[in-house]
VOLONU-659036 format. One record per residue (C-alpha): y, x, z; residue in one letter. Coordinates in steps of 0.25 Angstrom, whole numbers, padded with zeros to 4 digits, always signed. Each point is the difference from the previous one (the first is absolute). Layout:
BEGIN
YXZA ...
REM end
This chain:
BEGIN
+0000+0000+0000M +0014+0005-0003L +0013-0007+0000F +0010+0001-0012N +0011+0010+0003P +0011-0008-0007A -0003-0015+0001A -0001-0007+0013E -0013-0006+0005N -0008+0004-0012V -0013+0006+0004L -0012+0006-0009A -0014+0000+0005S -0013+0006-0005A -0014-0007+0002S -0014+0002-0003G +0000-0011-0011D +0006+0012-0009F +0014-0007+0000T +0014+0002+0005I +0008-0011+0005K +0016-0001+0001L +0003-0009+0012W +0013-0008+0002D +0000+0000+0016I +0011-0010+0001E -0008-0010-0009A -0013+0005+0006G -0007+0001-0013S -0005+0010-0011A +0009-0001-0012K -0006+0011-0009L -0014+0005-0002N -0003+0014-0006L -0015+0002-0005K -0004+0015+0002V -0015-0002-0002G -0004+0010+0011D +0002+0004+0014I +0015+0004+0003V +0001+0012+0007Q +0015+0002+0002S +0013-0007-0005L +0015+0004+0001C +0012-0007-0005W +0012+0006-0008S +0013+0001+0007P +0005-0012-0007D -0012-0008+0002G -0002-0004-0014S -0013+0009-0002L -0013+0002+0007L -0009+0012-0001V -0014-0001+0004T -0013+0009+0001T -0014-0006-0001S -0014+0003+0001R -0001+0000-0016D +0008+0014+0000K +0012-0006-0006K +0014+0000+0003L +0008-0012-0003R +0015-0003-0001V +0002-0015+0001W +0012-0008-0004D -0003-0010+0010V +0008-0012-0004R -0007+0001-0014Q -0013+0001+0007Q -0006+0011-0008K +0000+0016+0000P +0011+0007-0008A -0008+0013+0001Q -0015+0002+0002E -0006+0014+0000V -0012+0007+0004Q +0003+0007+0014S -0008+0009+0009H -0015+0001-0004A -0006+0001+0014G -0007-0011+0006A +0007+0000+0013K +0013-0007+0003N +0013+0003-0006S +0015-0003+0004R +0013-0001-0007A +0015+0000+0005V +0013-0003-0008W +0009+0011+0001M +0013-0007+0004G +0010-0003-0012E -0007+0010-0009H -0009-0005-0011A -0011+0008+0006R -0013-0004+0007I -0008+0010+0009A -0015-0002+0002T -0011+0007+0008T -0015-0001-0003G -0012+0008-0003F -0006+0007-0011S -0014-0002-0005R -0004+0012+0008M +0006-0007+0013S +0012+0009+0000D +0013-0006+0006R +0011-0001-0012Q +0014-0003+0000L +0007-0006-0013A +0014-0003-0005L +0001-0012-0010W +0012-0004-0009D -0001-0016+0000I +0007+0001-0014K -0011+0008-0006A -0012+0000+0010A -0011+0004-0010R -0002+0013+0008E +0006+0006+0013P +0011+0010-0002I -0006+0013+0002G -0014-0005+0001G -0007-0002+0013F +0003+0010+0011Q -0011+0004+0009M +0002-0001+0015L -0013+0004+0007D -0015-0005+0002S +0002-0008+0013I -0007-0014-0001S +0011-0008+0007G +0009-0009-0009V +0014+0005-0001C +0012-0009+0003M +0014+0003-0007P +0013-0004+0006F +0013+0003-0007W +0014+0003+0006D +0012-0003-0010D +0010+0007+0009G -0006+0014-0001T -0009-0003-0013Q -0012+0005+0007C -0014-0006+0000L -0009+0000+0012Y -0015+0000-0001L -0009-0004+0012A -0015+0000-0001G -0009-0009+0008K -0008+0008+0010G +0010+0013-0002D +0008+0006+0010G +0011+0004-0009N +0011-0007-0008I +0006+0008-0013R +0013-0002-0006Y +0005+0004-0014Y +0013+0000-0006E +0003-0008-0014Y +0008+0008-0010E -0001+0001-0015N -0012-0009-0001D -0008+0009+0010K -0005-0001+0014F +0004+0013+0007E -0008+0003+0012Y +0008+0003+0013L -0008-0001+0012S -0009-0008+0009E -0001-0006+0014Y -0013+0005+0006K -0008-0006+0012S -0013+0001+0006A -0001-0015+0001D -0005-0008-0012P +0008-0012-0004Q -0006-0014-0003R +0013-0006-0006G +0015+0005-0001V +0013-0008-0002A +0014+0005-0002F +0012-0007+0005V +0012-0005-0009P +0011+0011-0002K +0010-0008+0008R -0009+0002+0012G +0000+0016+0001V +0008+0008+0010N +0011+0007-0008M +0006+0007+0011H -0012+0009+0000D -0001+0001-0015N -0013-0009+0000E -0002-0004-0015V -0013-0007+0002M -0009-0005+0012R -0015-0004-0001A -0009-0007+0009Y -0015+0003+0000K -0012-0006+0007T -0009+0010+0008V -0014-0004+0002N +0004-0014+0001D +0005+0002+0014S +0015+0004-0001Y +0011+0001-0011I +0007+0014-0001E +0015+0001-0006P +0002+0011-0009I +0014+0005-0004S +0005+0007-0012F +0012+0008+0003I +0009+0009-0009V +0003+0013+0008P +0015-0001+0000R +0010+0003+0011R +0011-0008-0006A +0006-0011+0010E +0006-0008-0010T -0006-0011-0010F -0008+0007-0011Q +0003-0008-0013E -0010+0007-0008D -0012-0004+0007I +0005-0014+0004Y +0005-0008-0012P +0002-0015+0000P -0014-0007+0004A -0006-0013-0001I +0006-0010+0010G -0005-0014+0006L +0006-0010-0010K -0008-0004-0012P +0006+0000-0014A -0004-0014-0003M -0007-0012+0005S -0015-0004-0004S +0006-0011-0008V +0008+0009-0009D -0011+0011-0001W -0010-0010-0005F +0010-0005-0009A +0001+0014-0007G +0012+0006+0008K -0001+0016+0001T +0009+0008+0009A -0001+0012+0009L +0001-0003+0015P +0014+0005+0007P +0000+0013+0006K +0007+0004+0014V +0008+0012+0002D -0007+0010+0009M +0012+0007+0006E +0005-0013+0006T -0014-0001+0007I +0002+0015+0005Y +0013-0004+0006E -0005-0013+0006G +0008-0009-0007G -0011-0009-0005G -0005-0002-0015M +0011+0000-0010K -0005-0004-0014E +0004+0009-0012V -0002-0005-0015P -0014+0001-0006T +0005+0010-0011D +0007+0009+0010A -0003+0015-0002K +0001+0012+0009R +0015+0005+0000V +0002+0015+0000V +0014+0004+0004D +0004+0009-0011T +0014+0008-0001P +0010-0006-0009E +0003+0008-0013P +0012+0008+0000L +0012-0005-0008K +0009+0009-0008A +0014-0001+0004A +0009-0007-0010E +0012+0009-0006P +0013-0005+0003A +0007+0006-0012K -0005+0006-0014K +0007+0013+0004E -0008+0003+0012A -0013-0003-0008E +0004+0010-0011S +0004+0011+0010Q -0009+0000+0012P +0004+0007+0012S -0008+0012+0004E +0002-0002+0015E -0007-0013+0000E -0015+0001+0001P -0009-0008-0010P -0006-0013+0004L -0014+0001+0005R -0010-0004-0010G +0009+0003-0012S -0001+0010-0010R +0010+0009-0006A +0000+0001-0016P -0008+0012-0004P +0009+0013-0004P +0003+0004-0014S -0005+0013-0006M +0013+0006+0001K +0001-0003+0015E -0014+0005+0002Q +0004+0013-0008G +0012+0003+0009G -0007-0003+0013S -0011+0009-0005M +0010+0012-0003M +0007-0002+0013A -0013+0001+0008I -0004+0012-0008A +0013+0007+0003D +0000-0004+0015K -0014+0006+0002F +0004+0013-0009A +0013+0003+0009D -0008-0002+0012K -0012+0009-0004D +0010+0012-0004G +0008-0001+0013A -0013+0000+0008Q -0005+0012-0008Q +0013+0008+0002E +0000-0003+0015S -0015+0003+0002S +0002+0014-0007D +0012+0004+0008E -0007-0004+0013S -0013+0007-0003S +0008+0013-0004F +0008+0001+0012E -0012-0003+0009E -0008+0012-0006V +0012+0010+0000Q +0006-0003+0013R -0005+0010+0011P -0004-0005+0014M +0010+0001+0010E -0003+0003+0015S +0008-0005+0012A -0002+0012+0008A +0002+0012-0009V +0012+0000-0009K +0001+0009-0012P +0008+0013+0001A +0013+0001-0008P +0000+0008-0013D +0011+0010+0005D -0008+0005+0013I -0008+0013-0004K -0013+0003+0005H +0005+0013+0007E +0009-0008+0008E -0011-0010+0005V -0009+0012+0003K +0012+0006+0009D +0001-0013+0008S -0014-0002+0003T +0000+0014+0006S +0011-0002+0009E -0007-0012+0006L -0013+0008+0003W +0009+0010+0007K +0007-0010+0009A -0013-0006+0004N -0005+0014+0004E +0012+0003+0009E -0002-0014+0007T -0014+0003+0003E +0003+0014+0006K +0012-0005+0008D -0002-0015+0004P +0011-0008+0007G +0000-0006+0014P -0012-0010+0001S +0001-0014+0005V -0005+0003+0014L +0011+0011+0001D +0010-0010-0004E -0005-0010+0011V +0001+0011+0011R +0014+0003-0003S +0004-0014+0000S -0006-0002+0014Q +0008+0012+0005R +0012-0007-0004M -0002-0013+0007I +0009+0000+0013P -0007-0002+0013R 
REM end
């Protein structure tokens, strides 16, 4: 059983008589009847509630135009004998299915509802576990979650460029019997929680599982919380059975984050990204200023000056060449002078001074001999010692 996401009080139910009945709950009767021809294994509505996708035991994938009571597409699906599942991928014209191969390997497939002859990129093998894999789609982060019956893990993939890119998985030692995800408006946005699942463990208790984006931001994250489906339907059951088609209204997730309740947004609203405005060129006041630009004024950002002419390029090249030639010559002369002076300049000592040129060698020789003689005389007849001077001073002190 599955309620229509766009119409109020419209319910689809599958039973063992190989049919799907469409119920008007207000009237309390089945208005439409879809003849499948075999046991229905899964069913899922399109976002506007006009189409219904089913998988059945005859290994076929069908996309039903419900109000016409006939399939718009019918193709061969997973070839395995075990159950298969299907989920509509939001507002994309794509369907994701899980099933088994003939060798009992679990598979994942992506289908285009407009050309559903074969899956896009073929069937992707997952593993060889025997449990049925249940797909869940998150339209906010464009991720597909896969939870298998009897498994302890939940894998999630990102949908991009018609491919499923594996991201990571939740691992647990407790196997799950069943899994269900809460609507997007029920997650904790203050903790950057993007999805929350509840799984049954051993038919004894229910365990919550949170999928959180690891960010430290303390503000609303618009990129992971786009507008989500609210509580109000797009139409009544009478309008839907009459043939009306519309998407249900969405609510702004930022108002829920701030605690202001649910604020509806248009159904065709897209994500708004703040982009800087393009720079506008200043309008010239006079033609003279336009013809003779001032050198002091810097050019506007993002604008390009006209390319220089060949004459200007030649003049600038010659100026640069002359500039470098002068510098090289001056540097060479200065380097030659400095190297010549450093090599030829003698080392000067602070203690010994060079003798002047007018002093002769004989005079220097005589002065040294006189110094030696004076030294010998002082050694032969030394003067009064320090002790004698002290004694003489003591005699002169009056008593």
